[in-house]
Legacy VTK file of the C-alpha trace (Angstrom):
# vtk DataFile Version 3.0
C-alpha trace
ASCII
DATASET POLYDATA
POINTS 166 float
43.793 -23.036 34.430
40.510 -22.815 36.359
39.438 -19.772 34.333
40.040 -21.559 30.965
37.975 -24.540 32.088
35.198 -22.270 33.150
35.151 -20.390 29.824
34.961 -23.616 27.885
32.159 -24.833 30.049
30.265 -21.662 29.454
30.899 -21.790 25.703
29.809 -25.406 25.391
26.855 -25.269 27.694
25.323 -21.875 27.877
26.069 -20.397 24.464
24.179 -23.040 22.466
21.157 -22.484 24.687
21.355 -18.726 24.033
21.813 -19.245 20.205
18.958 -21.838 20.191
16.758 -19.260 21.975
17.513 -16.660 19.268
16.986 -19.230 16.513
13.614 -20.077 17.983
12.771 -16.416 18.211
13.724 -15.810 14.651
11.762 -18.966 13.420
8.689 -17.597 15.158
9.172 -14.185 13.524
9.431 -15.768 10.141
6.193 -17.594 10.707
4.562 -14.352 11.938
5.911 -12.425 8.908
3.978 -14.560 6.381
0.664 -12.836 7.013
2.119 -9.303 6.294
3.825 -10.691 3.200
0.381 -11.819 1.867
-0.901 -8.369 2.723
1.918 -6.845 0.660
0.847 -9.065 -2.270
-2.716 -7.872 -1.894
-1.611 -4.288 -1.786
0.494 -4.790 -4.832
-2.531 -6.160 -6.714
-4.597 -3.317 -5.658
-1.962 -0.872 -6.933
-1.934 -2.690 -10.252
-5.693 -2.370 -10.560
-5.517 1.326 -9.752
-2.685 1.818 -12.181
-4.894 0.344 -15.011
-7.733 2.542 -14.103
-5.435 5.554 -14.005
-4.100 4.897 -17.458
-7.534 4.550 -18.920
-8.729 7.816 -17.314
-5.658 9.659 -18.470
-6.038 8.352 -22.024
-9.683 9.324 -22.157
-8.860 12.855 -20.752
-6.148 13.354 -23.530
-8.690 12.437 -26.306
-11.198 14.880 -24.857
-8.683 17.672 -24.499
-7.519 17.162 -28.054
-11.172 17.371 -29.281
-11.591 20.582 -27.254
-8.426 22.043 -28.656
-9.485 21.102 -32.273
-12.420 23.500 -32.166
-11.195 27.098 -32.249
-14.671 28.640 -32.171
-15.507 31.060 -29.524
-19.028 29.672 -29.224
-19.402 26.502 -27.100
-21.589 23.734 -28.549
-23.479 21.316 -26.470
-20.880 18.613 -27.277
-17.990 20.845 -26.059
-19.830 21.491 -22.824
-20.357 17.668 -22.343
-16.650 17.164 -23.061
-15.590 19.884 -20.546
-17.830 18.281 -17.918
-16.406 14.896 -18.638
-12.863 16.321 -18.475
-13.598 17.793 -15.034
-15.025 14.496 -13.855
-11.999 12.585 -15.233
-9.593 14.994 -13.502
-11.435 14.413 -10.211
-11.270 10.570 -10.796
-7.593 10.787 -11.672
-6.955 12.675 -8.390
-8.770 10.028 -6.361
-6.880 7.208 -8.041
-3.591 9.030 -7.426
-4.273 9.481 -3.730
-5.547 5.989 -3.479
-2.209 4.757 -4.959
-0.336 6.966 -2.654
-2.196 5.600 0.307
-1.684 2.017 -0.806
2.047 2.565 -1.258
2.306 4.088 2.220
0.447 1.185 3.712
2.849 -1.226 1.884
5.814 0.794 3.227
4.400 0.474 6.729
3.884 -3.291 6.365
7.524 -3.574 5.326
8.556 -1.659 8.431
6.432 -4.026 10.516
8.247 -7.019 9.021
11.699 -5.402 9.385
10.985 -4.269 12.885
9.916 -7.795 13.916
13.231 -9.196 12.761
15.224 -6.341 14.426
13.333 -6.922 17.653
14.106 -10.592 17.518
17.787 -10.246 16.722
18.500 -7.501 19.232
16.197 -9.070 21.792
14.390 -5.709 22.450
10.592 -5.582 23.101
9.269 -3.247 20.319
5.898 -4.891 20.107
3.903 -1.725 20.756
5.741 0.127 18.039
5.192 -2.745 15.565
1.538 -2.760 16.574
1.253 0.885 15.939
2.897 0.564 12.534
0.453 -2.254 11.623
-2.550 -0.147 12.793
-1.251 2.774 10.597
-0.825 0.333 7.681
-4.432 -0.836 8.097
-5.689 2.817 8.170
-3.737 3.567 4.969
-5.295 0.518 3.179
-8.700 1.486 4.483
-8.182 5.017 3.061
-7.024 3.542 -0.234
-10.104 1.248 -0.461
-12.390 4.155 0.364
-11.014 6.379 -2.383
-11.112 3.405 -4.782
-14.797 2.809 -4.010
-15.541 6.579 -4.439
-13.765 6.568 -7.882
-15.692 3.478 -8.968
-18.976 5.132 -7.782
-18.080 8.354 -9.861
-17.397 6.151 -12.815
-20.589 4.147 -12.656
-23.044 7.096 -11.812
-21.975 9.248 -14.642
-22.415 8.791 -18.363
-25.932 7.609 -18.233
-25.246 4.697 -15.848
-27.582 4.760 -12.762
-27.404 2.518 -9.809
-30.722 1.204 -8.709
LINES 1 167
166 0 1 2 3 4 5 6 7 8 9 10 11 12 13 14 15 16 17 18 19 20 21 22 23 24 25 26 27 28 29 30 31 32 33 34 35 36 37 38 39 40 41 42 43 44 45 46 47 48 49 50 51 52 53 54 55 56 57 58 59 60 61 62 63 64 65 66 67 68 69 70 71 72 73 74 75 76 77 78 79 80 81 82 83 84 85 86 87 88 89 90 91 92 93 94 95 96 97 98 99 100 101 102 103 104 105 106 107 108 109 110 111 112 113 114 115 116 117 118 119 120 121 122 123 124 125 126 127 128 129 130 131 132 133 134 135 136 137 138 139 140 141 142 143 144 145 146 147 148 149 150 151 152 153 154 155 156 157 158 159 160 161 162 163 164 165
């Protein structure tokens, strides 16, 4: 009988305190997860902008390639040389946009792992703060790489075709 009373005492007194501690931890994790969620929204917007730029570049390259295929002469005119130069530039810009999108997607994946890792750490009551910090730092490097490639692509778009930056 003594053992049964002891179990009920533990269940009524100690278990709610442990559950409340976990509830407090999870509530705190939810509060801390809000900032990475906003970061995910920003990365999604960046990917959408890159996607529009990619579509425009691909469409322009298709038009130029059709123009180049339309002329079957062996002699290259000045217009064909300009089209070929622009096609090479567009290919370079498309590659930059693709890798920027890849980097942004990788950064978003890492941010998702940060959020998921935070919840797992709180639920299991394991200290994985260093691992989460490393994931977040890697996510920031991925986003920095994405923004760097995006700025390079914008620079190439602005400095060619007669546009000069003063």
